[in-house]
C-alpha positions, -999 to +999 in steps of 0.1 A: +000+001+000+029+024+007+041+018-029+007+032-042+010+062-020+046+070-032+035+065-069+006+088-062+027+114-047+051+113-076+022+115-102+008+148-085+044+161-081+052+157-119+019+170-129+025+203-109+058+205-126+043+200-159+022+233-153+049+253-136+077+247-159+088+276-178+106+257-206+083+238-229+106+209-233+109+205-196+072+205-194+069+177-220+095+157-202+076+160-169+045+148-186+063+119-198+072+111-162+037+117-152+023+092-177+050+067-166+038+070-131+001+063-146+017+031-162+030+021-127-005+026-113-022+004-140+003-024-132-004-021-096-042-024-103-034-056-125-044-039-156-013-048-178-032-041-211-038-006-202-003-003-189+012-014-221-013+008-242-005+038-220+033+032-222+033+026-261+007+052-272+010+080-249+046+079-239+059+063-270+041+081-297+021+113-288+044+128-261+076+121-280+059+136-311+052+167-290+088+168-277+103+163-311+080+192-325+090+214-297+128+208-302+126+213-339+110+247-336+136+258-309+115+284-292+143+295-267+169+298-293+177+335-282+182+329-246+196+294-246+229+294-226+260+277-240+268+244-227+303+240-209+326+211-216+319+200-179+282+193-188+292+175-219+316+154-200+289+146-173+266+137-202+289+113-216+298+098-181+260+094-174+254+078-208+284+053-202+271+043-168+236+037-183+253+015-210+272-006-184+239-010-163+220-021-194+248-046-205+251-060-168+212-063-164+212-082-199+238-107-187+217-117-155+185-120-175+165-150-165+135-164-180+106-173-158+079-199-162+047-187-176+018-177-152-013-199-156-046-180-148-076-195-133-100-177-155-089-177-192-113-150-202-096-126-177-077-097-193-089-102-229-090-074-253-124-083-265-139-079-228-121-046-224-134-034-259-170-043-248-168-024-215-149+005-230-173+011-259-206+001-240-203+016-205-175+042-210-180+055-245-186+092-234-155+095-212-135+077-241-147+104-267-142+132-242-107+121-237-102+120-274-116+158-277-092+167-248-063+153-267-072+170-298-078+204-280-044+201-263-028+196-298-045+226-313-035+246-283+001+234-285+002+245-323-013+279-316+011+285-285+040+276-309+033+297-338+045+334-336+027+364-350+045+374-381+046+411-391+038+417-427+069+425-447+070+459-465+089+473-493+112+504-491+082+525-505+060+512-477+037+488-499+031+453-486+044+424-505 
């Protein structure tokens, strides 16, 4: 039970950081962490299918698309500080530590025996689809409209007002 409360605290903390972050790239990264905590909640609730869908669709596709879009637009190009060599060395060291950890964990990987369920109908996507599109159709559609409005809002915030160009004689072209 304490794991649930810790993950719930992290979810709320990262959601607040999404709202309060000044840099849009940091805001998207905090949103990725928020959705990751949601994935952990789904696993704790024994909803593995929802956890995988949340991980693949939201974290793997939508948020990464937002992140790449913001990074390509480079909204903070003017006030972006130059990176020192110490930061670059720390990044290389951190990446090397991550690589060593991944290689070490792959060497100790053990294959476990499959789990046999008492009820074979439990966790089928067919049952989830019936419940989702019968009982929860309205919340499902409202969430899709919410994602659409968030995407439109992100595009509107990202575009800058362009001043019309004038010729030397004052005419617009």
